[in-house]
C-alpha positions as protocol buffer text, in pm:
chain_id: "A"
residue {
  index: 1
  type: MET
  ca { x: 349 y: 1328 z: 993 }
}
residue {
  index: 2
  type: ILE
  ca { x: 375 y: 1392 z: 619 }
}
residue {
  index: 3
  type: THR
  ca { x: 734 y: 1268 z: 626 }
}
residue {
  index: 4
  type: GLU
  ca { x: 629 y: 945 z: 797 }
}
residue {
  index: 5
  type: ILE
  ca { x: 352 y: 892 z: 540 }
}
residue {
  index: 6
  type: GLY
  ca { x: 605 y: 937 z: 260 }
}
residue {
  index: 7
  type: ILE
  ca { x: 849 y: 691 z: 418 }
}
residue {
  index: 8
  type: ILE
  ca { x: 576 y: 431 z: 462 }
}
residue {
  index: 9
  type: ALA
  ca { x: 466 y: 489 z: 101 }
}
residue {
  index: 10
  type: GLY
  ca { x: 820 y: 394 z: -2 }
}
residue {
  index: 11
  type: ASP
  ca { x: 805 y: 85 z: 220 }
}
residue {
  index: 12
  type: ILE
  ca { x: 475 y: -11 z: 56 }
}
residue {
  index: 13
  type: TRP
  ca { x: 618 y: 38 z: -294 }
}
residue {
  index: 14
  type: HIS
  ca { x: 915 y: -188 z: -221 }
}
residue {
  index: 15
  type: TYR
  ca { x: 700 y: -453 z: -51 }
}
residue {
  index: 16
  type: LEU
  ca { x: 459 y: -466 z: -346 }
}
residue {
  index: 17
  type: ASP
  ca { x: 747 y: -476 z: -594 }
}
residue {
  index: 18
  type: GLN
  ca { x: 887 y: -782 z: -415 }
}
residue {
  index: 19
  type: HIS
  ca { x: 561 y: -962 z: -329 }
}
residue {
  index: 20
  type: GLY
  ca { x: 312 y: -866 z: -600 }
}
residue {
  index: 21
  type: ASP
  ca { x: -60 y: -856 z: -519 }
}
residue {
  index: 22
  type: VAL
  ca { x: -134 y: -864 z: -147 }
}
residue {
  index: 23
  type: THR
  ca { x: -425 y: -794 z: 82 }
}
residue {
  index: 24
  type: LEU
  ca { x: -428 y: -483 z: 297 }
}
residue {
  index: 25
  type: SER
  ca { x: -399 y: -701 z: 609 }
}
residue {
  index: 26
  type: LYS
  ca { x: -93 y: -882 z: 475 }
}
residue {
  index: 27
  type: LEU
  ca { x: 65 y: -555 z: 362 }
}
residue {
  index: 28
  type: ALA
  ca { x: 23 y: -387 z: 701 }
}
residue {
  index: 29
  type: SER
  ca { x: 172 y: -684 z: 884 }
}
residue {
  index: 30
  type: GLY
  ca { x: 441 y: -737 z: 618 }
}
residue {
  index: 31
  type: ILE
  ca { x: 584 y: -387 z: 656 }
}
residue {
  index: 32
  type: ASP
  ca { x: 511 y: -385 z: 1031 }
}
residue {
  index: 33
  type: LYS
  ca { x: 326 y: -50 z: 1033 }
}
residue {
  index: 34
  type: ASN
  ca { x: -8 y: 34 z: 1187 }
}
residue {
  index: 35
  type: ARG
  ca { x: -312 y: 13 z: 963 }
}
residue {
  index: 36
  type: GLU
  ca { x: -400 y: 384 z: 986 }
}
residue {
  index: 37
  type: ASN
  ca { x: -58 y: 494 z: 859 }
}
residue {
  index: 38
  type: VAL
  ca { x: -66 y: 230 z: 586 }
}
residue {
  index: 39
  type: LEU
  ca { x: -406 y: 358 z: 473 }
}
residue {
  index: 40
  type: MET
  ca { x: -283 y: 719 z: 457 }
}
residue {
  index: 41
  type: SER
  ca { x: 23 y: 613 z: 258 }
}
residue {
  index: 42
  type: LEU
  ca { x: -187 y: 398 z: 24 }
}
residue {
  index: 43
  type: GLY
  ca { x: -414 y: 696 z: -36 }
}
residue {
  index: 44
  type: TRP
  ca { x: -113 y: 899 z: -138 }
}
residue {
  index: 45
  type: LEU
  ca { x: 13 y: 627 z: -373 }
}
residue {
  index: 46
  type: ALA
  ca { x: -335 y: 571 z: -519 }
}
residue {
  index: 47
  type: ARG
  ca { x: -387 y: 944 z: -576 }
}
residue {
  index: 48
  type: GLU
  ca { x: -57 y: 960 z: -765 }
}
residue {
  index: 49
  type: GLY
  ca { x: -161 y: 656 z: -972 }
}
residue {
  index: 50
  type: HIS
  ca { x: 109 y: 422 z: -844 }
}
residue {
  index: 51
  type: VAL
  ca { x: -113 y: 152 z: -692 }
}
residue {
  index: 52
  type: VAL
  ca { x: -444 y: -15 z: -762 }
}
residue {
  index: 53
  type: VAL
  ca { x: -676 y: -84 z: -469 }
}
residue {
  index: 54
  type: GLN
  ca { x: -964 y: -327 z: -523 }
}
residue {
  index: 55
  type: GLN
  ca { x: -1224 y: -418 z: -264 }
}
residue {
  index: 56
  type: THR
  ca { x: -1262 y: -791 z: -198 }
}
residue {
  index: 57
  type: GLU
  ca { x: -1476 y: -977 z: 51 }
}
residue {
  index: 58
  type: GLY
  ca { x: -1367 y: -851 z: 391 }
}
residue {
  index: 59
  type: ASP
  ca { x: -1041 y: -688 z: 276 }
}
residue {
  index: 60
  type: TYR
  ca { x: -871 y: -497 z: -4 }
}
residue {
  index: 61
  type: LYS
  ca { x: -631 y: -625 z: -270 }
}
residue {
  index: 62
  type: ILE
  ca { x: -337 y: -397 z: -341 }
}
residue {
  index: 63
  type: ASN
  ca { x: -92 y: -406 z: -631 }
}
residue {
  index: 64
  type: LEU
  ca { x: 142 y: -176 z: -820 }
}
residue {
  index: 65
  type: ARG
  ca { x: -8 y: -24 z: -1131 }
}
residue {
  index: 66
  type: LYS
  ca { x: 143 y: -217 z: -1421 }
}
residue {
  index: 67
  type: ASP
  ca { x: 143 y: 75 z: -1665 }
}
residue {
  index: 68
  type: ALA
  ca { x: 302 y: 325 z: -1422 }
}
């Protein structure tokens, strides 16, 4: 499972690099992965300081950390 989380984290990184700020819903559908795996991978990226996650009304906004 840890390998899959790492692979999805890479997919998230590339998607955000190409698309900029996106909502969690758009990200999960954009990389075609289930929401639970996307959340685990986002947690990994957030813990390492690679992404910023901000709560918005009804969703979350995700973007790459600019100073990383």
